[in-house]
C-alpha positions as CSV (number, residue, x, y, z in Angstrom):
1,M,-111.3,19.7,-91.5
2,N,-112.0,23.4,-91.4
3,S,-112.8,24.6,-87.8
4,K,-113.7,28.1,-88.8
5,I,-117.5,28.5,-89.3
6,K,-119.1,31.7,-90.4
7,F,-121.8,33.2,-88.2
8,Y,-124.7,32.4,-90.5
9,Q,-123.5,28.7,-90.5
10,T,-123.5,28.3,-86.8
11,I,-126.2,26.2,-85.1
12,H,-127.3,29.0,-82.7
13,F,-127.9,31.3,-85.7
14,K,-130.0,28.6,-87.3
15,I,-131.9,28.0,-84.1
16,A,-132.6,31.8,-83.8
17,L,-133.5,32.0,-87.5
18,V,-136.0,29.1,-87.1
19,F,-137.5,30.8,-84.1
20,A,-137.7,34.1,-85.9
21,L,-139.3,32.5,-89.0
22,M,-141.8,30.7,-86.8
23,L,-142.6,34.0,-85.1
24,M,-143.0,35.8,-88.4
25,L,-145.1,33.0,-89.8
26,T,-147.4,33.2,-86.7
27,L,-147.7,36.9,-86.9
28,E,-148.4,36.8,-90.6
29,V,-151.1,34.2,-90.2
30,V,-152.6,36.1,-87.3
31,G,-152.3,39.4,-89.1
32,A,-153.8,38.1,-92.3
33,V,-156.8,36.7,-90.4
34,F,-157.1,39.8,-88.4
35,V,-156.9,42.2,-91.4
36,R,-159.3,40.1,-93.4
37,Q,-161.8,40.0,-90.5
38,L,-161.4,43.8,-89.9
39,E,-162.0,44.5,-93.6
40,Q,-165.1,42.3,-93.6
41,E,-166.5,44.0,-90.5
42,N,-165.8,47.5,-91.9
43,L,-167.5,46.6,-95.2
44,N,-170.5,45.2,-93.4
45,T,-170.7,48.3,-91.2
46,F,-170.3,50.5,-94.3
47,K,-173.0,48.7,-96.2
48,Q,-175.4,49.1,-93.3
49,Q,-174.6,52.8,-93.1
50,I,-175.4,53.5,-96.8
51,E,-178.6,51.5,-97.0
52,L,-181.6,53.7,-97.9
53,P,-184.5,53.9,-95.5
54,T,-187.6,51.9,-96.3
55,Y,-189.8,54.9,-96.7
56,V,-187.4,56.3,-99.3
57,D,-187.8,53.1,-101.4
58,S,-191.6,53.2,-101.0
59,S,-191.7,56.9,-102.0
60,L,-189.6,56.3,-105.1
61,A,-191.7,53.3,-106.1
62,K,-194.9,55.4,-105.6
63,Q,-193.5,58.2,-107.8
64,L,-192.6,55.7,-110.5
65,S,-196.1,54.4,-110.5
66,R,-197.6,57.9,-111.4
67,T,-198.6,58.6,-114.9
68,N,-197.4,62.2,-114.8
69,E,-193.7,61.7,-115.4
70,K,-192.7,65.3,-115.0
71,A,-194.3,65.7,-111.7
72,A,-193.0,62.4,-110.6
73,N,-189.5,63.3,-111.7
74,R,-189.6,66.5,-109.6
75,Q,-190.7,64.5,-106.6
76,I,-188.0,61.9,-107.2
77,K,-185.4,64.7,-107.4
78,Q,-186.8,66.1,-104.2
79,I,-186.7,62.8,-102.4
80,L,-183.0,62.2,-103.5
81,S,-182.0,65.6,-102.3
82,E,-183.3,64.8,-98.9
83,V,-181.1,61.8,-98.5
84,K,-178.1,63.0,-96.4
85,N,-175.4,60.4,-96.4
86,N,-171.8,61.5,-97.1
87,N,-170.7,58.0,-97.9
88,I,-173.0,57.7,-100.9
89,S,-171.5,59.1,-104.1
90,E,-174.6,58.8,-106.4
91,I,-178.2,57.5,-106.3
92,R,-180.0,56.9,-109.6
93,V,-183.6,56.0,-110.0
94,V,-184.5,53.9,-113.1
95,D,-188.1,53.0,-114.1
96,A,-189.2,49.6,-115.4
97,K,-188.4,50.7,-119.0
98,G,-184.8,51.4,-118.1
99,I,-185.1,55.2,-118.3
100,V,-183.2,57.2,-115.8
101,R,-185.8,59.2,-113.9
102,G,-183.5,60.9,-111.4
103,T,-180.0,61.2,-109.9
104,S,-178.5,62.6,-106.8
105,N,-175.4,63.8,-108.6
106,A,-176.0,67.5,-109.4
107,G,-173.3,67.6,-112.0
108,N,-174.7,64.6,-113.9
109,Q,-178.3,65.6,-114.5
110,D,-177.9,65.1,-118.2
111,V,-178.5,61.3,-117.8
112,V,-182.1,61.9,-116.7
113,G,-184.4,60.8,-119.4
114,Q,-181.8,58.6,-121.0
115,R,-181.8,54.8,-121.2
116,T,-179.5,53.2,-118.7
117,T,-176.6,51.1,-120.1
118,D,-175.7,49.4,-116.8
119,E,-176.1,45.6,-117.1
120,A,-176.6,45.2,-113.4
121,V,-179.6,47.5,-113.5
122,K,-181.0,45.7,-116.5
123,N,-180.7,42.3,-114.8
124,T,-182.3,43.6,-111.6
125,L,-185.3,45.0,-113.6
126,L,-185.6,41.7,-115.4
127,N,-185.1,39.3,-112.5
128,N,-186.4,41.3,-109.6
129,R,-183.3,40.6,-107.6
130,S,-180.9,42.9,-105.8
131,H,-177.3,43.1,-107.0
132,T,-174.2,44.2,-105.2
133,E,-170.6,44.4,-106.4
134,N,-167.3,46.2,-105.8
135,I,-165.9,47.9,-108.8
136,Y,-162.6,49.8,-109.5
137,D,-162.7,53.1,-111.4
138,N,-159.6,53.3,-113.6
139,S,-160.0,57.0,-114.2
140,S,-160.1,58.0,-110.6
141,H,-158.4,54.9,-109.2
142,N,-161.1,54.6,-106.5
143,R,-162.9,51.5,-105.4
144,Y,-166.7,51.7,-105.2
145,Y,-169.5,49.7,-103.7
146,V,-172.6,49.3,-106.1
147,N,-176.0,48.2,-104.9
148,V,-179.0,47.9,-107.2
149,I,-182.3,47.4,-105.5
150,P,-185.6,46.6,-107.3
151,L,-188.6,48.9,-106.6
152,V,-192.0,47.1,-106.3
153,G,-195.3,48.9,-106.7
154,A,-197.6,48.7,-103.7
155,A,-200.8,48.3,-105.7
156,T,-199.7,45.9,-108.5
157,N,-196.8,44.2,-106.7
158,N,-194.8,44.4,-109.9
159,V,-191.3,45.9,-110.5
160,V,-191.8,49.5,-111.3
161,G,-188.1,50.4,-111.3
162,A,-184.8,50.2,-109.5
163,V,-182.5,52.2,-107.4
164,Y,-178.8,52.3,-108.4
165,L,-176.6,53.3,-105.4
166,R,-172.8,53.8,-105.6
167,A,-170.6,54.5,-102.6
168,N,-166.9,55.2,-102.4
169,L,-165.0,52.5,-100.4
170,E,-161.7,54.4,-100.1
171,S,-162.5,55.5,-96.5
172,V,-163.0,51.9,-95.5
173,Y,-159.8,50.7,-97.1
174,D,-157.8,53.6,-95.8
175,S,-158.9,52.7,-92.3
176,V,-158.0,49.0,-92.9
177,N,-154.6,50.0,-94.4
178,S,-153.7,52.2,-91.5
179,I,-154.5,49.5,-89.0
180,S,-152.6,46.9,-91.1
181,L,-149.6,49.3,-91.2
182,I,-149.6,49.6,-87.4
183,Y,-149.9,45.8,-87.0
184,L,-147.0,45.3,-89.5
185,S,-144.8,47.7,-87.7
186,A,-145.5,46.1,-84.4
187,A,-144.8,42.6,-85.9
188,L,-141.4,43.7,-87.3
189,V,-140.4,45.1,-84.0
190,T,-141.5,41.9,-82.3
191,V,-139.6,39.8,-84.9
192,V,-136.4,41.8,-84.4
193,L,-136.6,41.6,-80.6
194,G,-137.5,37.9,-80.8
195,L,-134.5,37.2,-83.1
196,G,-132.1,39.0,-80.8
197,L,-133.5,37.1,-77.8
198,A,-133.4,33.9,-79.7
199,V,-129.7,34.4,-80.6
200,L,-128.9,35.0,-76.9
201,I,-130.8,32.0,-75.8
202,S,-129.5,29.7,-78.5
203,R,-125.9,30.8,-77.8
204,E,-126.3,29.6,-74.2
205,I,-127.9,26.4,-75.4
206,T,-125.2,25.6,-78.1
207,R,-122.2,26.6,-76.0
208,P,-121.7,23.0,-74.7
209,I,-122.3,21.8,-78.3
210,E,-119.5,24.1,-79.5
211,E,-117.1,22.8,-76.9
212,M,-118.0,19.2,-77.9
213,R,-117.4,20.2,-81.6
214,K,-113.9,21.5,-80.7
215,Q,-113.1,18.4,-78.7
216,A,-114.3,16.2,-81.7
217,L,-111.9,18.2,-84.0
218,R,-109.1,17.7,-81.5
219,I,-109.8,13.9,-81.5
220,A,-109.8,13.9,-85.3
221,R,-106.4,15.5,-85.3
222,G,-105.1,12.9,-82.8
223,D,-105.1,15.2,-79.7
224,Y,-106.9,13.3,-76.9
225,S,-105.8,15.6,-74.0
226,G,-108.8,17.9,-73.9
227,Q,-112.0,17.4,-71.9
228,V,-115.5,18.8,-72.3
229,K,-116.8,20.6,-69.2
230,V,-120.0,19.0,-68.0
231,M,-122.5,21.9,-67.3
232,G,-125.3,19.8,-65.8
233,N,-127.1,16.5,-65.8
234,D,-129.4,17.2,-68.7
235,E,-129.1,15.7,-72.2
236,L,-126.3,18.0,-73.1
237,G,-124.4,17.2,-69.9
238,Q,-124.8,13.5,-70.6
239,L,-123.6,14.0,-74.2
240,A,-120.5,15.9,-72.9
241,G,-119.7,13.0,-70.6
242,A,-120.1,10.6,-73.5
243,V,-117.7,12.7,-75.6
244,N,-115.1,12.6,-72.8
245,N,-115.5,8.8,-72.5
246,L,-115.3,8.5,-76.3
247,S,-112.0,10.5,-76.3
248,V,-110.5,8.0,-73.9
249,R,-111.8,5.0,-75.8
250,V,-110.6,6.4,-79.1
251,E,-107.1,7.1,-77.7
252,E,-106.9,3.5,-76.3
253,A,-108.1,2.1,-79.6
254,Q,-105.7,4.2,-81.6
255,E,-102.8,3.1,-79.5
256,S,-103.8,-0.5,-79.9
257,T,-104.3,0.0,-83.7
258,D,-100.9,1.7,-84.1
259,S,-99.2,-1.1,-82.1
260,E,-100.9,-3.8,-84.2
261,R,-100.0,-1.9,-87.4
262,R,-96.4,-1.6,-86.4
263,R,-96.3,-5.3,-85.5
264,L,-97.9,-6.2,-88.8
265,D,-95.5,-3.9,-90.8
266,S,-92.6,-5.5,-89.0
267,V,-93.8,-9.0,-89.7
268,L,-94.5,-8.2,-93.4
269,S,-91.2,-6.5,-93.8
270,H,-89.2,-9.4,-92.5
271,M,-91.2,-12.2,-94.1
272,S,-89.3,-14.4,-96.6
273,D,-92.5,-14.8,-98.5
274,G,-94.3,-12.1,-100.6
275,V,-97.7,-10.9,-99.3
276,L,-100.4,-9.0,-101.1
277,A,-103.8,-7.9,-99.8
278,T,-106.7,-6.5,-101.8
279,N,-110.1,-5.0,-101.3
280,R,-113.3,-6.8,-102.3
281,R,-112.8,-5.6,-105.9
282,G,-109.4,-7.2,-106.2
283,N,-107.4,-4.0,-106.1
284,V,-104.1,-4.2,-104.1
285,T,-104.1,-2.3,-100.8
286,I,-101.0,-3.9,-99.1
287,I,-97.8,-5.3,-100.5
288,N,-94.6,-6.1,-98.6
289,N,-91.0,-5.6,-99.8
290,M,-90.4,-9.3,-100.6
291,A,-93.4,-9.3,-103.0
292,L,-92.0,-6.2,-104.6
293,Q,-88.7,-7.9,-105.2
294,M,-90.3,-11.1,-106.5
295,L,-92.4,-9.2,-109.0
296,D,-89.6,-6.8,-109.9
297,I,-91.6,-3.7,-108.9
298,D,-89.7,-0.5,-107.9
299,S,-92.2,1.0,-105.5
300,E,-95.4,0.0,-103.9
301,D,-97.0,3.2,-105.3
302,D,-96.8,1.6,-108.7
303,V,-99.0,-1.3,-107.5
304,L,-101.4,0.1,-104.9
305,G,-104.9,0.5,-106.4
306,K,-104.2,-1.8,-109.3
307,S,-105.9,-5.1,-109.8
308,I,-104.1,-8.2,-108.5
309,L,-104.8,-9.8,-111.8
310,D,-102.6,-7.2,-113.6
311,V,-99.9,-7.3,-110.9
312,L,-99.5,-11.0,-111.2
313,D,-100.2,-10.9,-115.0
314,V,-102.9,-13.6,-114.8
315,R,-105.9,-11.7,-116.1
316,R,-106.1,-14.0,-119.2
317,D,-106.2,-17.1,-117.0
318,Y,-108.1,-16.2,-113.8
319,T,-110.8,-13.8,-112.5
320,V,-111.0,-12.5,-108.9
321,R,-113.8,-14.9,-108.2
322,Q,-111.8,-17.8,-109.4
323,L,-108.9,-16.8,-107.1
324,I,-111.3,-16.7,-104.2
325,D,-112.8,-20.1,-105.1
326,N,-109.2,-21.5,-105.4
327,S,-108.3,-20.4,-101.8
328,Q,-106.1,-22.7,-99.8
329,Q,-104.9,-24.3,-103.0
330,Q,-101.4,-23.9,-104.5
331,T,-101.3,-22.0,-107.7
332,L,-98.1,-21.8,-109.7
333,F,-97.2,-18.7,-111.8
334,D,-94.4,-18.5,-114.3
335,L,-92.8,-15.1,-114.4
336,N,-89.9,-13.6,-116.3
337,V,-87.9,-11.2,-114.0
338,D,-84.9,-9.4,-115.6
339,G,-84.7,-12.1,-118.3
340,N,-84.7,-14.9,-115.7
341,D,-87.6,-17.4,-115.4
342,M,-89.1,-17.5,-112.0
343,I,-91.8,-19.9,-110.6
344,L,-93.9,-18.5,-107.8
345,S,-96.2,-20.5,-105.6
346,A,-99.3,-18.5,-104.6
347,Y,-101.8,-19.3,-101.9
348,F,-105.0,-17.2,-101.9
349,S,-107.2,-16.7,-98.8
350,P,-110.4,-14.6,-98.7
351,I,-110.8,-11.9,-96.0
352,Q,-114.2,-12.6,-94.5
353,R,-116.3,-10.8,-91.9
354,E,-118.3,-12.6,-89.2
355,S,-121.3,-12.4,-91.5
356,G,-119.4,-14.3,-94.2
357,F,-119.1,-11.2,-96.4
358,V,-115.8,-11.3,-98.4
359,S,-114.2,-8.0,-98.0
360,G,-110.8,-8.8,-99.7
361,L,-108.2,-11.3,-100.6
362,V,-104.8,-12.2,-99.2
363,C,-102.1,-13.7,-101.5
364,V,-98.9,-15.3,-100.2
365,L,-96.1,-15.7,-102.7
366,H,-93.3,-18.2,-102.3
367,D,-90.4,-18.6,-104.7
368,V,-90.3,-22.3,-105.7
369,T,-88.0,-21.9,-108.7
370,S,-85.2,-23.9,-107.1
371,Q,-87.6,-26.6,-105.8
372,Q,-89.2,-26.9,-109.1
373,K,-85.9,-27.0,-110.9
374,E,-84.6,-29.6,-108.5
375,E,-87.7,-31.7,-108.9
376,R,-87.4,-31.4,-112.7
377,E,-83.7,-32.3,-112.5
378,R,-84.5,-35.2,-110.2
379,K,-87.1,-36.6,-112.6
380,E,-84.7,-36.1,-115.5
381,F,-81.9,-37.7,-113.5
382,V,-84.0,-40.8,-112.7
383,S,-85.1,-41.0,-116.3
384,N,-81.5,-40.6,-117.6
385,V,-80.1,-43.2,-115.2
386,S,-82.8,-45.6,-116.2
387,H,-82.1,-45.1,-119.8
388,E,-78.3,-45.2,-119.5
389,L,-78.4,-48.5,-117.5
390,R,-81.0,-50.0,-119.7
391,T,-78.9,-49.7,-122.8
392,P,-75.8,-51.7,-121.6
393,L,-78.0,-54.2,-119.7
394,T,-80.0,-54.8,-122.8
395,S,-76.8,-55.3,-124.8
396,V,-75.4,-57.7,-122.1
397,K,-78.7,-59.6,-122.0
398,S,-78.7,-60.0,-125.8
399,Y,-75.1,-61.3,-126.0
400,V,-75.6,-63.6,-123.0
401,E,-78.8,-65.1,-124.5
402,A,-76.8,-65.6,-127.8
403,L,-74.1,-67.3,-125.9
404,S,-76.7,-69.5,-124.1
405,D,-78.2,-70.4,-127.4
406,G,-74.9,-72.0,-128.5
407,A,-72.7,-69.2,-129.6
408,W,-70.2,-70.1,-126.8
409,K,-69.3,-73.1,-128.9
410,D,-68.1,-71.0,-131.8
411,P,-64.4,-70.2,-131.1
412,E,-64.5,-67.1,-133.2
413,I,-67.8,-65.5,-132.1
414,A,-67.7,-66.4,-128.4
415,P,-64.6,-64.2,-127.5
416,Q,-66.1,-61.3,-129.3
417,F,-69.4,-61.6,-127.4
418,L,-67.6,-62.0,-124.1
419,K,-65.5,-58.9,-124.9
420,V,-68.7,-56.9,-125.5
421,V,-70.3,-58.2,-122.3
422,Q,-67.1,-57.3,-120.4
423,D,-67.0,-53.7,-121.9
424,E,-70.6,-53.1,-121.1
425,T,-70.2,-54.4,-117.6
426,E,-67.2,-52.1,-117.0
427,R,-69.1,-49.2,-118.5
428,M,-72.0,-49.8,-116.0
429,I,-69.4,-50.1,-113.1
430,R,-67.9,-46.7,-114.2
431,M,-71.3,-45.1,-114.4
432,I,-72.3,-46.4,-111.0
433,N,-69.0,-45.2,-109.5
434,D,-69.6,-41.8,-111.0
435,L,-73.2,-41.8,-109.6
436,L,-71.9,-42.7,-106.2
437,S,-69.3,-39.9,-106.4
438,L,-72.0,-37.4,-107.3
439,S,-74.2,-38.6,-104.5
440,R,-71.5,-38.2,-102.0
441,M,-70.8,-34.7,-103.3
442,D,-74.6,-33.8,-103.2
443,S,-74.9,-35.1,-99.6
444,G,-71.8,-33.4,-98.5
445,T,-70.1,-36.6,-97.3
446,A,-67.3,-36.3,-99.9
447,K,-64.0,-35.4,-98.2
448,L,-61.1,-33.4,-99.7
449,N,-57.5,-34.3,-98.9
450,L,-56.2,-30.8,-99.3
451,E,-52.5,-30.0,-99.7
452,Y,-50.3,-27.4,-101.3
453,V,-49.3,-28.6,-104.7
454,N,-47.1,-27.1,-107.4
455,I,-49.9,-26.8,-110.0
456,N,-47.3,-26.5,-112.8
457,E,-45.8,-29.8,-112.1
458,L,-49.1,-31.6,-111.5
459,F,-50.6,-30.3,-114.7
460,S,-47.5,-31.3,-116.6
461,Y,-47.6,-34.8,-115.0
462,I,-51.2,-35.3,-116.2
463,L,-50.4,-34.2,-119.7
464,D,-47.3,-36.4,-119.8
465,R,-49.5,-39.5,-119.3
466,F,-51.5,-38.6,-122.4
467,D,-48.3,-38.1,-124.3
468,M,-47.1,-41.5,-123.1
469,I,-50.4,-43.1,-124.4
470,I,-49.7,-41.7,-127.9
471,K,-46.1,-43.0,-127.9
472,K,-47.1,-46.5,-126.8
473,E,-50.0,-46.8,-129.3
474,E,-49.0,-49.2,-132.0
475,D,-52.3,-49.5,-133.8
476,P,-52.0,-47.2,-136.9
477,K,-55.8,-46.9,-137.0
478,K,-55.9,-45.1,-133.7
479,K,-56.4,-41.4,-133.6
480,R,-53.3,-39.2,-133.4
481,Y,-53.0,-35.8,-131.7
482,T,-50.5,-33.4,-130.4
483,I,-50.5,-31.6,-127.0
484,E,-49.1,-28.0,-126.9
485,R,-48.3,-26.4,-123.5
486,H,-48.1,-22.7,-122.7
487,F,-47.3,-22.4,-119.0
488,T,-46.1,-19.6,-116.8
489,R,-42.5,-20.1,-115.7
490,K,-43.4,-19.1,-112.1
491,D,-44.1,-21.9,-109.8
492,L,-47.7,-21.7,-108.5
493,W,-48.5,-23.4,-105.2
494,V,-52.3,-24.0,-104.8
495,E,-54.2,-25.8,-102.1
496,I,-56.1,-28.6,-103.8
497,D,-57.0,-32.3,-103.6
498,P,-54.5,-33.8,-106.2
499,D,-56.5,-36.9,-106.9
500,K,-59.8,-35.1,-107.5
501,F,-58.1,-32.4,-109.5
502,T,-56.4,-35.1,-111.6
503,Q,-59.9,-36.6,-112.2
504,V,-61.1,-33.2,-113.5
505,V,-58.2,-32.7,-115.9
506,D,-58.6,-36.4,-117.1
507,N,-62.3,-35.8,-117.9
508,I,-61.6,-32.7,-119.9
509,M,-58.6,-34.2,-121.7
510,N,-60.5,-37.4,-122.5
511,N,-63.3,-35.3,-124.1
512,A,-60.7,-33.3,-126.0
513,V,-59.2,-36.5,-127.4
514,K,-62.5,-38.0,-128.2
515,Y,-63.9,-35.0,-130.2
516,S,-60.6,-33.8,-131.8
517,P,-60.0,-34.8,-135.4
518,D,-57.1,-37.1,-136.3
519,G,-53.9,-35.1,-136.2
520,G,-55.5,-32.3,-134.2
521,V,-53.7,-30.1,-131.7
522,I,-54.8,-29.9,-128.0
523,T,-53.5,-26.7,-126.4
524,A,-53.0,-26.5,-122.6
525,R,-52.4,-23.2,-120.9
526,L,-51.6,-22.2,-117.3
527,L,-51.3,-18.6,-116.2
528,E,-51.7,-16.4,-113.1
529,T,-54.1,-13.6,-112.6
530,H,-55.0,-11.5,-109.6
531,N,-55.6,-14.0,-106.8
532,H,-56.4,-16.8,-109.2
533,V,-54.8,-19.5,-111.3
534,I,-56.4,-20.1,-114.7
535,L,-56.0,-23.4,-116.5
536,S,-57.4,-23.9,-120.0
537,I,-57.6,-26.9,-122.4
538,S,-58.5,-26.2,-126.1
539,D,-59.3,-28.7,-128.8
540,Q,-60.0,-28.4,-132.6
541,G,-63.1,-30.6,-132.5
542,L,-66.7,-30.2,-133.5
543,G,-67.5,-27.5,-131.0
544,I,-70.6,-27.0,-128.9
545,P,-73.8,-25.3,-130.3
546,R,-74.6,-22.0,-128.5
547,K,-78.0,-23.4,-127.3
548,D,-76.2,-26.2,-125.5
549,L,-73.5,-24.2,-123.7
550,S,-75.6,-23.6,-120.6
551,H,-76.4,-27.3,-120.2
552,I,-72.9,-28.8,-120.9
553,F,-72.3,-29.4,-117.2
554,D,-75.7,-31.0,-116.6
555,R,-75.8,-34.6,-115.7
556,F,-76.2,-37.1,-118.6
557,F,-76.2,-34.2,-121.1
558,R,-74.6,-35.0,-124.4
559,V,-74.3,-32.7,-127.4
560,D,-74.0,-35.7,-129.8
561,K,-75.7,-38.5,-127.9
562,A,-75.1,-41.3,-130.4
563,R,-71.4,-40.6,-130.8
564,S,-70.8,-40.1,-127.1
565,R,-72.5,-43.3,-126.2
566,K,-70.7,-45.2,-128.9
567,Q,-67.4,-43.9,-127.5
568,G,-68.4,-45.0,-124.0
569,G,-69.2,-41.7,-122.4
570,S,-71.6,-41.7,-119.5
571,G,-72.5,-38.0,-119.6
572,L,-71.4,-37.5,-115.9
573,G,-67.7,-36.5,-116.4
574,L,-68.3,-32.8,-116.8
575,A,-70.9,-32.8,-114.0
576,I,-68.4,-34.4,-111.6
577,S,-65.7,-32.0,-112.8
578,K,-67.9,-29.0,-112.0
579,E,-68.8,-30.4,-108.5
580,V,-65.1,-31.0,-107.7
581,V,-64.0,-27.5,-108.9
582,N,-66.8,-25.9,-106.8
583,M,-65.7,-27.9,-103.7
584,L,-62.2,-26.5,-104.3
585,G,-63.6,-23.0,-104.3
586,G,-63.0,-22.4,-108.0
587,Q,-65.0,-22.1,-111.2
588,I,-65.2,-23.9,-114.4
589,W,-66.7,-22.7,-117.7
590,V,-66.5,-23.3,-121.5
591,D,-66.2,-21.2,-124.6
592,S,-67.0,-22.9,-127.9
593,V,-67.6,-22.1,-131.6
594,E,-69.4,-24.8,-133.4
595,G,-67.2,-26.4,-136.0
596,K,-64.0,-24.8,-134.7
597,G,-63.5,-26.4,-131.3
598,S,-64.0,-25.7,-127.6
599,T,-62.0,-24.3,-124.7
600,F,-62.6,-25.3,-121.0
601,Y,-61.4,-23.0,-118.3
602,I,-60.7,-23.8,-114.6
603,S,-60.1,-21.0,-112.2
604,L,-58.7,-21.8,-108.7
605,P,-58.1,-19.4,-105.8
606,Y,-54.4,-18.6,-105.4
607,V,-52.6,-16.7,-102.7
608,P,-48.9,-15.9,-103.5
609,Y,-46.2,-16.3,-100.8
610,D,-42.9,-14.5,-100.5
611,D,-39.9,-16.8,-100.9
612,E,-42.2,-19.7,-101.1
613,G,-39.8,-21.6,-103.3
614,D,-37.1,-21.8,-100.6
615,D,-39.5,-22.8,-97.9
616,W,-41.0,-25.6,-99.9
617,D,-37.6,-26.8,-101.1
């Protein structure tokens, strides 16, 4: 706010100016009335001074009534020469026929005997009425007063002529102008003196107002230290006291507001939920850091002032009114942040005044991606368990019913049916055991029996078992395969649970055997990297489609469902393997090319020891 005010913008100048204008207006009105009245009085006095005596009018009327025009004209000239009035410029005598019979202007005697052309004279002769007017002579630039008086004969009482009288008014207007000039000069002096006096008086009146203005500017800048001096107990003094009290109240309110704002900023900054606030038009006015992270926004300046519909990208589905109407209800939004799908739960609440007027909207965002994912996986898990158990149970039920119907009497069919029932029952037992293992891992009740194991020997021991299975297999129809090993020669001692690690390798090897072609080669590798031991098992099977790679460790997921179920797979082996490896602090992943085979990798943490071979020996 600019505190510098020019002099003509100050309030005391305006007060003085108003006072001066009122004084000028008063003087002008009084002067106009006075001059007008003076002019009227002078004109009336002037008219009275130039009126012809009654005996002159009677004498002129008598001469116009004579039949001897020459003698009458001489007498008329004599009468006019006897009129001594310096204000009269000219007197003309016109008979009833409109003939000029005489004039007092010695230099204009040629008009005598001519017919008058003056319309005022003609109208007077015709109507028998006096006529007066003020005229302006363009040639001499003088104003004249003209008075035409009808002359009535004494004997006949008829109009015998008229007297045309013209008088110069310049003396009257000169007198009025001189008086007006004197009055105007006095008025100007009065206005100047009044303006100066008004400035002095208004300055004294507005001095407290100026101090209050300066204090108000200090308050606006946040400086509450000043005080306005109270000059008296009048209205200005009471106003000064009110400004001082206002300064104190504003300072207290500002401190309270700053404290609340800092508290609110601290709360919003440390909230685990995103918060947005809008004005009544739905434009964002407040957003906290968590909301910026959830919405993948770099700076709040990119959001402030924008519609919340555009920020949440829901303009096609909602309006601001619908968001207000859906207040206190959960609304889910699917967003894509950095290529990752995110599900946000939004709660909207209107900001209402005491009158009920909605002045804005508050939106609280909560990331429910994991909850929604867990809920979806839980439903899929229940559905998958139901489906997986229903299939063997249906099979068992069908064979049992067949046996009950008499098949048990057939010595050839009965053993086959009982073998199917036994296989399906064992399959269900394996599935339930796997489910119990996963349940214990999910609940955190599964325990690890950790010990330092030479991973080279343990891995070789597991693979030896699969080699032994091939050697003991006598059925020529069974699948044949070869296991190749590429191990580091260095003994690697890793802290693991041998039983659970064996279960992991068994699951991967069983899958490699199931999906490898007859005569295929399974390659096992073991190597050491920086602080990790990497195991890998590669097959030459069907491979895994790229779209299924991210789901291969999901529970009950099968790439080829029909073939996996036919071979007795439950779809839980890889899920259990992942949980076990995670519990051991490692990682498991897969690389696969469809039609060429798959490679499963297991990474376990490894800390090398000096001379560890001698110690453990």
